[in-house]
N, C-alpha and C positions, 0 to 999 in steps of 0.2 A: 471213559467214566470209570470213575474209582468206585468202590463201595462203600455204603457208609458204614459205619461201626457198627451199628444195629442188625445192618446185612450180616458181617464178618463174622459178630456172636452168635446169632441163630444157628446160622451154616456149622458152625465148631460146635454148638449143641447136638445137631441134627447128626455128625461124624460119630460124635462121642457117643451117644446113646445106642446109635445104630449098630453099633458092637457088640452090643450087653444082648445076654435072653431074651430082655424083653422087649427091646426094638425100643422104636422113638415113637411116642403119640403128637398130636397136636396139645393134649393136654399137658404132656412134660414142660409146654413154654408158657403154659399163659402165668401171667406176671410181671411178663419180661420186658424191656422196651421194643424189642422186633420179633413179638408175637402174630403183629400183622402181618407180617411179613412169611410166617411158617409156610402158609400154603405152595407159596412163589417158589421156595427155595425150592421143597419135596420135589415137587412137579419139574423143576427143571434138573434135579437130583436124577432120578427116574429117565427122565429124556438122554441124560450123560452116559445112564449105567450106572451109576452111585449106587444108587438104592432100589430095593425089590418091596413091592406092596403085598401087603397081607392086608385080607378083610375075612372076619370072620364073625357072623349074624351074633348080636347082642354084642359085641364089643367094640372098641374103638379101635379105627384104623391103625394101622402101625404099618412101620418101615424099619425096613433091618441091610446089613450089605449085600447078601449072597441067599443065592435058590435054599440052597441047604439050611440054613437057617429060617429063611421062611416056612419053608415044609415043617420042621421040628414044631414052630411056634405057633402054626397054625393047628397040628396035628394035637398041642398042649391045651388052646384054648376052645378046641371043639370039644376035648375028653373033661374040659373044668365044669364043676358044677357049681351052680347055684347065679348063671351067669341071669342076665336082664332078658324077661323073655319080654315079647312084644305084647301089649293089649289086644285085643280083638277088634277089629270095625266093628260099630254100630250099626244097625240094621238101620235102612233108610227110611225114615220118617218116626223116628224115635225122638221123642222130647227131650232136650237137653236137660243134664242133671244140675239142679241147681246147686250153686257152690256158699258154702258156709261161711260170713264173714260177718262185719258189724253192718253194715248195711243190708243186710240179707233181715238176722237178727231183728234188727228195727224197723223194716217193713213189717213182718210176718207181727212182731208184737202190739202196731198203730194197726194193722188188720184186723186183728179181734176185738178192738174195740167198737164201737156203734158208729162213730164217727168217722172211720178207716185213717186211712194213708192216704200224704198227697207226696210230692214232688218238694212242696216249702217245709214241709216236717222235715226233711233228712236233709235241708239243705246247709246243715252246718257241721257234719260229716266231711272227712278230705276226700274221701274218695266216692261221694255225688254226685262229683261233677262229669256227667257223661256215660256212669253207669248205673243210675235208676233205672233206665230204660231197658237196659238187660236183663236188669234185677227182675224187673216187674213182667217184664215177657217170659221169662224161665220159670218164673211161680204161676202164673198162669199158664205156660202150655203144660206142667205139672197138673193140675188143679187144685193149686191151694191159693190164690186170687180170686176175684172176680174185680173185673173194672165199671165205674158208673159215670156217666157223664151228663151232666145238663149246662144248657146256653149261659155261658155267663160265668161258668164256675172251672175252676180247675180241676181235672177227673183224680177221680177217688180209687181204693181198691182196697175190698171188706173179704173177710175171708168166708166168712156164708153168700150164699147170694139172697138171701131175706134180708141180711144188710142193707146189700147194694141195693135192690128196691124199696124199702121202706125209704132211702134216703132219698134215693132219686124223686119219691112218692111227695117228701116232704119240703124239696127243697122247691123253690121258685125259680124262674130265668132269670136273668138277670140281663135285661136286653138296655144297651146305650143310647141314652137320647140324639134322634139324629140331629146334626149339626148345620145348618145349611154353608154350601158354598160360597164363600164370599165374590161378587160380582165385579171384576176390575174395568175401573170406567175405560173406554175406548180413548184412545191418542188422538188428539185433536192434531191433524197437520197447518203447520205454518200455511196460510194463504200466497201463491205466487205472486211475487212483484215483478210487474213488467217491465224487460230492459230500456233505458231512455231511446230516443229516436238517435239521438247522438250516437250511442255506439252502435247500434244498427246502420247507420250512413256510412260509419268510419267503416264498419266491416264489410260492408256491400263494395267500398272506392277501392278497398284491398286489392292493386290487382293480383290477381290467378293464372298462372301459366300451365294448361295441360301439355303432359308430357308426349312431345312427338312420338311419332315412331318411326322406328329403324335410323336414329339418330347414335354419331359415335359419342364418345365418354365426352371427349372435349365441346362438341355441341351442345351436350347435357350440360357442362358447369357453364359453359357461358350464358346459358338462358339463363340459368339457376343464379349463376351471379350478376344479371344485366335485372334480374326481375326483385333483386335485392336493393338494398340502401346502399348508394355507392359512398367510400371511404374518401373522405376529406383528408389528404395530407398536404402538412403545412410546408408551404412556399421558404425554398434557403434563405436566410438573410443576405442581403446586397452585397453587405461588407464581411463578409465573414471568410475563415481562411482555411484550408488544413494544415497542421504546424506537427512535426516529425521531430522526435530528440535524437541526439546522436546515440543514442543505443538502439535506435526502432528500425529495423530492417525496413525497407519499403522496396517496391518498384515503380518504375518512370509512368507504368499504366494505373490509373487507380482502377479499385474493386468494381464492377458494373456496368463500367465502361469497355466498347466493345473495340479493337484491336488499335480501328485509328480514329476514333470519337478522342477529341480533346476535353477538357473539364473545364467548368464555367471557373470555377473557383481558382485563387491562386496555390501553389504549394510551393512552402520554402519551407530552410529546414533552419533550426536555434542557433544561430552565431552567426547568421552570412549578414552579411553589410546591407543594411538599412531595414533589419528586423526589429518589430518592436509590438509589444503582448498585448498593444491598445487594440482595440478593434475599431478599424475602419482606418489603420494607418496605412493599409495598401492604397486605402482610395485617392 
């Protein structure tokens, strides 16, 4: 299978930049059509010995052609000042730092009022969908919000605990009226109608043959045919005869007859003396 043009273009870029002192990095292929295949191509070229991997903490992963280039680049990046410093890990149990944004600023401003802040007050913001719960949880963990909940009302968040308690005591619970469940009427089954006596007699008069034990297939077939309705075959016409044309190939012995049997109907070819198309002419 031939490689696609995107694979060929990214492979040429890797070979070109890997010969430079800075080497090739995945960031160099951002925006190109074959950027998604960069990791695949570098892995294959490392396995074939075309590339050498250079990894320095605080810098992007780079690839060069030879081991000498890799050692030189690694020493230069290690001594380089102003490299990225990894942030220290947070201690376990420490509250998350609330982020600053339009949603957080609106929640903090509404929570300072006596009415508090709710999800409905922030629904007009585009970032509110799925982010309101995270925002108030972070503010609660930091101690900047207090939650108040009354039955039948939406939860509210206040900047002071006293405002949350005052709203909770002044708001009566809202209980929806109980609606009795409608009882569905039971379905009435139609009464069973007894079958007429004539049908019962017909069913009883139908012969039923029990299957005999240890009989051959021919005997079972004979018993089944005997139990069924006999087939009535129409009798042949007395004056009928079999007629063959000049092109018909026929034998003196008719189909279905034995070797020494003679047909009951005469056989005559068209054109023989005494032939007639009238039925009964042979009689």
